[in-house]
N, C-alpha and C positions, 0 to 999 in steps of 0.2 A: 455682375456688371463688367463691361469691358474697361480695362485700364487704358487711359489715353496717354500713352507713353510718347513724349516728344522726341526722344532719341530714336525710337522705332520709326516714327514718321519721317524724320530727317534721313534715315538710312534707306528706307524702302518706299518713300512716298513720291518718287520722281514720276515723270510722264509715263502714261500707259493707256492702253485701250480700256474703254468702259465695259466692253463685252455685252452690249445690248444685242449683239449678234456675234456669232463666230462662223467664219472669219469676220474680223472687224470690217466696217464699211470702207476703210481705207484700201481694202483689197478688191472692192467692186471694180468691174471693168466693162468696157463698151462692147465686148464680144458676146454677151449674153443674148440669146435669140428669143424671139417671141414664142417659138415652138416649145422652148423649155418652160416658159411661164404657163403656156396653155396646158402642157402635160402636168405641171404641178397643180393647177386648179382642178383638172380632171381627177387626179389622184385624191385630192381632198373630197371631191364629190363622191367617189367610190367608197372612201372610208368614212364618209358622213361626218367629217370633222366639224366642230363648232367654228363659228366665225367671230373675229374681232375686227371692227371697222375703225379706221382713223381718217378724219377729215381735217385737212390743213387749210386754215383760213389765214392768209399771209399778211393781212392789212393791220396797220396800227395808225391811229390818228396822230400820235406824237411819238417821238423816238426816245428810248432810254439809252443813255450813253454807254452802258456796259454791254449792250445786247450783241450777241453773236448768232442770233437766229436768222433763218431765211424769212425775211419780212419785207413788206413794202410800206413805207411811211407816206401817208397821204391824208389830207383833210377832205378830199373829194370822195364822198360816200357813193357817188355814181360808179366808181370803179368796181364796187362789189357786184353790181348788176351783171356786167359782162362775165365776171369771174364765176358767179353762181350759175349762169347759163351753161358755161363750159363744164363746170363741176357736175351739173345734173346730167349732161351728156355722158360724162365719164361714168357716172353711176349706172346709167342704162347699159352702157357698153360692157362693163364688167359684170353686172348682175346677170346679163344674158348668158354668161359662161358658168354661173354658179347655180348649183341645185337649190331650188326654193325651199327645200326641206331642211336646210342647214340653219340652225338657230344662231342669232347674234347674241352671244353671251357677254360681249364687251363692246363698248363704243366710246371713242374719245375724240373730242374736238380740240385741236391745238392751233398754235400759230407762231407769230402774229398774235392777234387778239380776236378770238371768235366773237366776242361781244362787240366788235366793230360793226357787225351786222345789226340791222334793226329788227324789231319784233316780228314783222311780217316775213322777213327773209329767213330768220331762224326757224319760224314755224313751217314755211314752205320746204326748207331743206329737210327737216325732220319728216314731213309727210312724204317727200320723195324717197327718203331712205326706207320708210315703212312700206312704200309701194313696191319697192324692188327687192327688199330683203325681209327676212322673218325676224323682225324685232319682237322682243318679249313684252308682253302686256301686263305682267303680274308683278312688276317692280323687282324681279329677281335678277335682271341684267345689271352688269356693272357699267353704267352709262355716265360718263364724266365730261365736264367741260371746263376748260381753262378760262378764268374770268379776270378782267382788270377791274378792281373795285371802283375805279373812276368812271366806269361805263355801265354800271348796273344800279338800279334802285329796287325798292321792294316789289314793285309791280313786275319788273323784268325777271327777278328771281322767281316770283310766283309762276310766271309763264314758263320759264326753263324747267321748273319742277313739274308743272302740269304736262309738259311735253315728254316726260319720262326720264329726264336726267335725275340721278339720285346722288351724284358726287360732284363736288366742286374743287378745283385746284386754283388757289388764290396767290397771285404774285405779290408778296409783301416786301421781300428783299431786305428792308431795314426800316426801323421806325424813328430814327433820329432825323429831325427836320433838316439839319445841315447836310447829312448824307443824301437825303432825298433830293434836296436842291442841287447837289453836285452831280447827280446822275439823271436829273430832269424827270424825276418821277415823284411828284409831291402827292402824298395820300396820307392825311393825318390819321392818328390812332382812332379817333372817333368814327372816321369813315370805315376803317377796317372792322371796328366793333359792330357797326350797324350791319354790315354784310353778315357777320357771324350770327347776330341776333335774328335777322330775317331768315337766314338759312335754317336756323333751328326751328323757327316757327313753321316753316314749310316742310319740315321733316326730311331734309336731305340726310342720307345715311352717313356721309363722311365729308369732312373738309380737310384738304391738304393745303398747307401754307409753305410757300417757297421762301427761303432766306438765303442771302449771299454774304460771305465774309471775304474781306480783302478790298472792299469798295473805298473810294476816296473819303478821307476824314474819319474813317472807322478806326476804333481802337479796341483793345480787349474790354475795357470798361464800358464803352458806348454800346458794343454789340451785346454785352451782358445785360444792359438795361433794356435793349430792344427785345431780347429773348425773354426777359422777365415779364414784359408787357404782353408778349405773344402767348406765353404759356398760360397766363391768366385767362385767355380766351379759350383755351383747351381745344385746339385743333386736333383731329384724330391722328393726322400724320404731319410731320414736318420734314422738309427736305432742306438740307444745309449744303449749299453749293460753294465751291471755290471760284472766285473771280479770277479769270486768266486775262491779264492785260496784254493784248496782242494788237497794238494799233497799226502795225504794218499790214496785218491781215484784215482787220475790221476797222475801216476808216472812221466810223463814228466814235470809236474809243479814243480818237485823237482829241476829242472834246474834254477828256479827263487829263488834268495836269499830273504828271508822274510824281511831282513833289508832294501831292496830296495823298498818295497811296501809302498804306502802312508798310513798314519794312518787313522783310521775310521773317525776322525774329518776332515782331509784333503779330504778324499774320499767323504764325504757328501758335503763339500764345492764345490768340482768339479762337483758333480751331479747337485746341485742347480744352479750354474753359467752356466753350459752347457744348462740346460733346459731353463733358462731365455734368454741366447744368441740365441738359435735356434728360440724361439718365436719372439724375437726382430728382427731377420733376416727374418721374414715372414713365418716361418714354423708353422703349426698347430700341436698340440699334438693330435695324433689319439687315443692313449691309451698306457699305460704301457711305453714302450721304443721306440715307433714309432712316427715319425714326417713326415709331408708331406707338400709340397707347396699347397696353397689354390686351385689351378686349377688341382691338381693331382686327378686321378680317386678315389683314396682311401679317400682323404679329402672330395670330393664331395659325395661319398657314405656314409661317416659318417654323413654328414649334412642331407642327405636324408633318413637316417635310413635303408640303404641297406648293412651295414657292417656285416661280419660274422667272426667267428674264426674257424680255423682247425689246423692241425699239421704244416702248413706253416705260422701260426700266423694270423694276420688280413688279410682278403681276401674278395673279391667281390663274391666269388663262394662257400660259405659254404654250399649251398643247393645242390651241386654236389657230387656225389660219388667219393671218392678219392681212386685210385688204386695205391699202392706202389709197386715198383720193386727194387730188389737188397737187399743185406744184411742189416738187421736191419730195413728195411723200414716198414711203418705202412699204412694199408689201413683203411679208414673210410667209412663204407658202411651202411648208414641208422642207424640201431640200433646195429651195430657190429663194433668193432675195432679188427683188426687182425695184429699182428706184426710178421715179419720174424725173423729167428734166428739172433743173434748178432755175432756169430762166423762164419767166412767165410766158414770153413769146413762144418759146419752143414747146412748152407744155400745151398752150392753147392751139398751136398748129397741129400737134399730134391728135388732140381731142377732136378738132374740127375735121380732120381727115378720117375720123372713125377708128383710129388705132388705139391700142393700149399704150398710154404714154410711157415709153421706156427709154432711158438714157444709159443706164448702167446697172450692173447687178452681179450675181454670182450663183453658180450651180455647184452645190457641195458634192464632193466625191466621198467614198467610204471613209478615208482617213479624216477628212474634215468632220464628218458626222461623228466619228468616234471621239475625236478631240473635243468637239462641241459638248458631247455628253459628259466628259470629264470636267471641263471648265465650268459649264453651267451647273453641274451637280455640286461641285465644291463651293461655288459662289452662293448657291441657294440653300443647300442642305448642310454645308460645312463638313460633309463627310462623303466618302465614296466606298461602297461595298465592293471590294475587289473580287470576291467570289461571284457576286451577281454580275459584275462586269464581264467576267469570263463566260458566264452562261449566256448573257445577252449578245455578246459580240464574237464569241468563239475564239478569242485570243487571250493569252496570258498578259496581264497588265504589266508585270515587272519586265517581261521580255520586250513587249512592244514599246514601252517607255523607258528603256534602259538609260538612254542619254538624258532624258528629263529627270529621272530619279537621282542621277549624279548631282544635278544642280540643286536638288531639294535638301541635300545634306546639311547645308548651312542653316536653312530654316528649321530643320529638325533639332540641330544642336542648340538653337536659341529658344526652343520650346514653342515654336509657332506652328509646327506640324508634328503629328504623332501617329503611330500605328496602335489601334485598339482592336485586337483580334485580327479579323480580315478587313477592317475598315481603315482607310487613310483619312485622318481627321485634322481639320483646321482647329486649333485650340482657341480658347477664349482670348488669349493674348494675340494670336494670329489673325483674328477677325478684323483687326484694325487695318491690316495691310493684305487682305485676302486677294486683291487684284494682283499684287506682286507675287503671291504664292502660286497662282495658276499660270503665270507667264511661261514657265518652263514647258508647259504642254502646248503652247501656241507656236506653231512652226513659223509664223510670220513675225514673231516678236523681235528677233534680231534685225530682220530686214526693215522693220518699221521704226527702228529707233530714231530715224531722222524725221518721222512724221510729226506733225504738230499736235500731239496729244496734250490734254490737260493733265495735271498731276493726279496720281492715283488717289491721294487723300490730302 
């Protein structure tokens, strides 16, 4: 079990990239050309790489005061009609470039609130995806949807399962009524329990529950009570996120009075106790803020060295090309990252013109790819085979990263990193601050210190 060392968190837990990509999205620029995207798609066709699809549904009927997502708050359900018309056009445009033989091994709908859509709209969008892409029909695909428990009932969960989704991600955040009221997201424990019970009846493979620490009126003891209640429901995975209060950047957070927020000392105590509680309850730390039961596919993949990272976080399908659909969505295509416009009007205009919606992105060079392999390998496998690195890349690791290795000396002296034969290993103690340990390999880390990253842990 990982030791939740508060001193280590204080020392190395400052702001840093989440490394859902390397280089981080803060390095995306507007000079990326469509020709680069087109070439990346074609390379995936030639190599017959698997596909992962992401659909961004930006709408929410009500606003959560902590939210920093790209979302549109509206009670007008008609707004989804125009959005879906454009989304389906984008599907057709991108599908025409992709070989129909490439299987969709992963699909994820996020937002916003995908369950803002009504049953007919959800059904039609799935049918369109199946029309243009090779969805798997034997329940082997990793098909997930983010749901708001306030927007689903038993019938809707049955529909979602019947359409082929086999995983759910549930926004819980906190189960204390006072905290829920303060963030404008009231969803009693009985409501959450009902979703878990219905999902079990319909045979969903996995449920992920999102929790947040650092919210208004939270304390170490109140968060512990919420986690005790959640653990009784036995979600397969739990994500424990840090709330970053940035009211200057996210205006809706101004609805939260700063006097109600826990102090940094209390927040650290909450984090340490929560991590210890989850491990004592049988959950394994996958990495960063993700926990999973030992028999969950993600935990098994971590033990077997099959874990990857992409814009959906830790995944079993990081070797698949990720196609993003919808406003602000990001595609990850081999050596190219391509992000759609963040403004709804700009995205709609690009789609209406028949273009691939492209606002910014990044094309990796050899150095970027090499560094990506190191950073992602260490974050996912917690070790890097230096002999295999030389064989794969044709360069000596210690020569290439001489400057980086000088910075690792402090980590090694603290027992956070070690050499085991020809392997560079993140130790059990180092897992807690793994993101800090890989920063020396990030050539943008120093230049990005002024970026508004969240805390590493």
